[in-house]
Structures are given as C-alpha cells and as structure tokens.
N, C-alpha and C positions, 0 to 999 in steps of 0.2 A: 505495501498500499505507499501510497505517497503523502506530501503534506500538501494543505487544504490550496485551494488553485478556486479564483474567481473566474467566470467563461462571460462577458459581458457582449453585445451586441449589442448597437446602440443604431438605429439610422431615418434618415430626413430626407424630403425633395426641396431640394434649393435650387434648381432649375435643370429646367429638361431639352431636352437636344434631339430631334424637332418637336416641338411643338411638348406632348407628355411622352413621348414615344425612348427615351431613351439617355442614355447619363453622358457626357462630353470627357475625352480623359484625361483633360486639364483638370477637371474638378475633383475626380478621381486621384492625381498626381497630388497635387493641394492635400487635401486629408492625408494620403500616405504622408506628407514628407512631414504633419507636426504628428502624428504619431511615430515617426520616425525619432523626432525631438526626443518624444517621452520613453520612449522603449531604452534612447542614449544615457537617460536623468537615470532607468532604472524605474520608474514609476509602473509601465509594463514590458512583463516578460514578451509577449510576442503579438503580432498585430497580422491583419490579414482585410484590405483592403477591394469592396466590391461593390457589385447595382446591379440591380434587376429593376429591368424597365426604365423611368427617372428618378428610383429612389438609391441613394449610395447607403451602404451599410459597412460599418464599423466596429470587426469582429477583436475583442483584444481579450487577450488573457494577463493575470496579475495577481496581486496575493492581498490583495485590499479591502475584499470581502463588497457583498453589493452595495448602494448608491453609495459609492464611496464620491465625496465633492472633488476632490482632485481629477479623477476618470472623468466623470461628470464634465470638467470644465475640458477637459483636454478637447472631446468630442466637441463639445459645443463650440471651441474656437478651430476643430476641424473642421466644422460646418463655415464658420465664420471665413476659415481661407477659400472654401469651396466655392460660398456664394460671393464671394468678390470677382473669382473665376467669371462665376455665371457673369455676373452683371458688366464684364470686360466683354463677354461676348455676345451679350444682351439675349442671352434665354432668356426663354419663357418660366413666367412662376420665379423669378428668380428670388432665393430667401424665403419661398412658402411658409416651410415648415417652421420658422424660426419666428414662434409668437410673442416676445420676448425681446426686448432693445437691447437689452444685455444679459448675464449670466447670474443667478441669484443664488447658487447653493448646489441645487439639484435639477438634472435636467427634465425630470417627470413635471408634467403638464406645462412644460414651455415649448411642444410640440412635436420634438423627433419620437419615437418610437424606441421602447426601451426592455428588451428581457437580460436578466443575470438569473443566475444559481453560479454557487459557493458548494462544494463536495470537493472528499479526498478522491484524487487521484487513483484512480486504479488501476491493476498491473498491469492491464491494457484499457484504455479508455479511448472510445469510440462516441466520438459525437457529428449527428447533421445538424446544420442550419438552416431551414427551410425560409427562403423569404418568399414573399409575397407582394404583386403589383397589380393597382386598381379592385382592391378588396378591401374589406374590413375586417378590424379586428376577431369577431366572431367564426373568422374563415378558417380557423381552427378546430374551432368544435368536434364536428364532426372526424375529422380525421387524429385527433388527439382519441376521440372514444374511440372509435376502431383497433387502434395501434396497442389501446392497453385495458381493453373492458371487452372486443368483441372476437368468443373463440374462433370465428368463419375467416375472420382475417389474421388472426393471434394466437397462430397453433400452439404457441404457450404457454396459451393461459392452459389450454389442457394439458399438456405434455411435459411440461418442464416444471419443476418443482419450486425454481426461482420464480416463478411467474403465477403458482396455482392458488396460491392464497390473494392475487387480484390489488387492486391499486387504490387511492385515494385522490379526487379530485377535489381540489378548489374552484368553487367557481363564483364567479363576479357579478354582479350588479350593475355595471356599469352606469347605471341611472340615480340611482340609490343609493352610490357606493358600499354598496355590504357585501359580505363575501356570510358563502356558507361550504364546509367541506364534506361531501359527502363519497361514500363506501364503495366497491363493488366487489364484488358481481351483487351483493346483497342489497343494496342502494341502488340497483341499476334501471329501475323504473324512477325514480324521484328523479337519478339524475338526467337521467332524457329528458321529462316533462321540462327543466329548466335549459339545457344547452340546446333543443333546437327550437329556442328562439334567439338565432345568434346576435339580430341586431340588439339585444337588451344583457343576454346572460351570456357570457365568457371564460371558456376554462380557462385559468390564472398559469395552474401549476398542475402537478399531477406528480405523488410518491408513492413508493412502494409501501408495504405498510408497518416494513424497520423504521421511517420515515427519512426513508433517501429518495432524494430528488431527482426526477425521472426527466421532466420536461417542462417548460417554462413558457409564457408567449408575452409580447406586448399586447397590452387591454386600453390602449390611450386609443380617446374616440377624439379627433380634432376636431367637431363641428361643434362637440359639448365641451372642448377644451375653450376654442373660439367665441361659439355663439351662432359662429355662421359658416356655411361652406367656403371652406379652405384646400378643397383638394379630400381625396381618401385615405386611410389611416395607413392601407401599406405592411401587412402586422409581419413581425418576426418570429419561429417559432426556435425555440432550440429541445432538442431529444438526445439524452444518450442510450445510449443502445448497446447490445452484447451482454452476457453473461444475465444477473437479476435483472435487467429490463428487456425488452422485445428486440428480436434481430435485427440488421439495417435492412434485411428483405420486408421483415411484419413492418417495420416503420414508412417502408416505401410503399408498399402495396396500397392502403387508402387511397393513391393520387393513380393507381389503375382506371377511375373514378373520375371523370371529372364533373364534380358535383357539382349545384349551383349556389354562388356565390351573390352576395351585394357587391354594388361597386359600381365597376365598366364607365362606359362613358357619366360628366360627370356626377359620378358618386350616385348615381342614381338610376341603375337597370338594376336587374338580378342577369348572370351568365356565367358559363361554364370556366371552373378553375384550371386551366390545361396547363400542366405540366412540363415543361419545357429544361434546357440547356441553358446554360449563360446568354450562349451567341442568339441564342431565339429570343431572349428576355426581351422583345423591343415591341412592346403592342398599339398597333396602328390600325386594324381595322377596327373604325368606331372605339378609337383609343384604346382596343381591345384584343380579344377577350382577356379576362384576368389572369394573370401569370402565376406561376409556385415555379421555385428553383432551389436545387439541392444540393449545398455541400456538403462535403463527409469531410471528419481530421478523426486526425488519432493524434491525442495529447503525449508528450513525452518532457513528464515534469517543465510542464505548461508551457512549452513550445508545442505549435502549429504544426502536426507534420498532414500538408496537404495545402488546399484541398482536393478533392475528387467528387469531376460532376457529376453530381448520380443521375440525373433524366437525360442525361447526355447515354441514352441507352436504347435501341430500336424494341424494345422491350414494352415501350412506353409511346409507340405511333399512336397503336390504335387509339391509346386515349384521348392522342392529340387529333386524331380523326373525328375521333367522336364526339369530341370540344366544337369542331369546326361545325358538324351537321347540326348540336343544339344551339350553339350562334348564329348559325341560318336561320334557324325555325324562330327564337327569338327575339331576332332583329326586323323581322317583317311585322312582327306586335306595333312598332315605331311606340308612339307615346304611349299605346294603352297598358296597363296591369297585364299579365304579369312581370311582361317587360321591363313596364319600370315600375318601381321598389312604390309600396302601398301609402296612402298619405301621411300616417304615422311617422313616416322614414321618409316624410320631403321638407321637414320643418324648417330644414335649416337651407332650403333651395328659395325662388323666386316665389314658391309658394305661400307663404305667409301676404308678402305685399300683393297678389293676384286679390285674395282673400280681402284683405282691407280695403281695395281702391272698389270692389266691389259688392261689398259690405251694403250698402244703401238699394241696392236692386234686387235685393231678393223678396220674395213674398212669403209671407205665410199661406199654407193652402189648407181651409177650414178641414174641409173634409178626409183628408188624408191622415192615415192611423199615423199617432206619434210617438204609441207605447207600445212596446213589444206583447205579443203573444204570451200568456202561461204556457209552458209544456209541461207534459205531467213525466214524470220519470218515465212510466210505461213505456210514452212517445220516443221517449229519447232513448231505451236501449230498445226499442223497435228500428 
C-alpha cells in the first residue's frame, strides 16, 4: 500500500474554437505552463492537461487533500491564463465559466467543475477520468448506477467476493443542497427513485461498504450558480477500477448505450451521449450531440502513467452509430419536447422573459376544468 494521494480534476470552458466545438492548443499550452510551475515548486506531484469539446480539464495529483486552497488557486490561475489567450484569439465565450472576478479561497461555486478524491494508493492503482461536453452533472447517474449496482453490467457484483457486498451512493439534491446516502443492493429501489431524475438529483460519490471511495463526480450546476444560462455544466467523473472496484471493462460498459442526457444546443435539449476518442470530441452538429471521453491512468507514487484513450476502440462504433440515429430522430422534433427540455428546465433561458412579456395577454377560461380529478388507488393500480 502507498501514501495518501489526492486526485483532482478541475474543468472550465474559457473559450471555444470555433464556436463551441473545440479548444485551441494555445489555451491548453497556457494552462500547462501554470501547472508545470506548480509541479516545479512541489505543490503538484504530477498533472495532465486535456480537453473534451470546448472544455479544458486539469488532471492533477498532489498530497494536499480535497478542497486545498493552493491547488484550487493554481487551477484558477491556469484558467485565467487560458482566458487571456482566448481573448487574444477572439474566441467565442472567452472566460465564460469564470463567474467571479477574482479567486476567493475555493474554486467551488465560482464556475469551474470540480471532482476530487483522496485515498491510499493501492499496489496497482487504476483510475479512469470521464469528461463530458454539452451535458449536465446528472449525466453520470445512469452509468455510475450500472457500474456499481447493476449485475447485468458488472459481473463482479455476483461473482467477485470483493464487490458482492455492494456499494453506498451519496446523492445530492442540487436544488435544496441536501445530501443522502443510500446503500445497494438493499436500498436500490429508493436510490433509483431519486437518481432517475438527474436534473435535480446527482450521484456525488460512491463508496464500498468498507468506506473506500470508488467514484466522485462534479455536481456544479452553472445556471444555479449564476442565476442565468451561461453554458452547460460539462461534468467530470473520476472512477477507481480493478480489485475491490469494478474492472475497467465494467466501468466502460455503460457507455455502450448512448443514453439520453440533457444539454446539447444552448443546454436546452435532450440528446444521446456519444462515447468518442479525444480526436473526435469536437461536437459540431447542432453543437453536438453530447460527447464523453474516457482517459485511463495508472498511478505510481502519485505520478500519472498514461493516459490511454479508452473510447478509441472500434468496440464502441455501434454506440456511435446508434447515437447518430437517435440524434437524427430527436432533431426532427425541432423546438418541441421531448427534444427540447421540459418547461421546468427552461427557467434559465429566454422563457421567463417571454412569459413576463405576454403575461397580460392570457385570459381566464371559466368553463375549463382547473383542478385535477380525484383518482382512486384502484384506478391507479389498473
């Protein structure tokens, strides 16, 4: 067993090239230069800077624990440096995820997405970083459930003594800012009741029954922070694999289904989450469809061995084909649901202004039924 290590991934959109489709290399270089300084002065053990679509992801290892002010400040400075490059290149949305004028001690709540975990490094420590673009924090609910609670996905839940006891899920109510922990398999149905509504409830972390962390996700909702639409959340998720956790193949398997997520164009549509290699993470059709990349690392005394581009595999070609079919079907709906998000999720678009502008033109129709009929339990059962 090794020493405690903190694995931090902090991401932000600070300028798209072109539009919202990709990230210019000069932005990545600016971020790398700042993190290289932090590694040289001993703050970071190692780092890797990458991107998915128009989002920059800072993957960092260190010994300072979660929510460390110094590490978060370095990330903020890296994004500021990238923003300056974006402004110089006149890229679209330069600095859009930096919702504050200056760093104030912790990057959480300031716009960038954060996922961090601290653990004792195993003899062989396998970690997968999932990065998504054009979607929201709740996009990880379904795959995390399948990885850690669905025996049809993860054979180890049935046949591996190390996984057979199940896992505990931390679920965050992003609107009420409340947390609950539910245990599987015994509370599986209760868990599904909540995480099946990913726009409100998100899986924040997963632990095994011995308290070892297996996964953590970013749960920041940009619209809830800013009070307006400023871009979708484009979340990140860190998953430990092998041994007492699902195998790499079990962790990747949920993405063989291009399941539906919210996001896509202007963050206001449903679309399929397409698993792609990094070089294909350039969402262009209707600014999409939403993309997910997976980078695999081994840790060696805190140093990153990798990455391996895990979706750069023809085995996911069928998922990509299905995603295009689903995308074509949904696009034909145009501004109608279910392609467009339901009304309650349009709160941070132009919908409130339209409703206010037309408020005095609505007329009460007296003869219309305004209350819901009483339905008996027998009718519901039928």
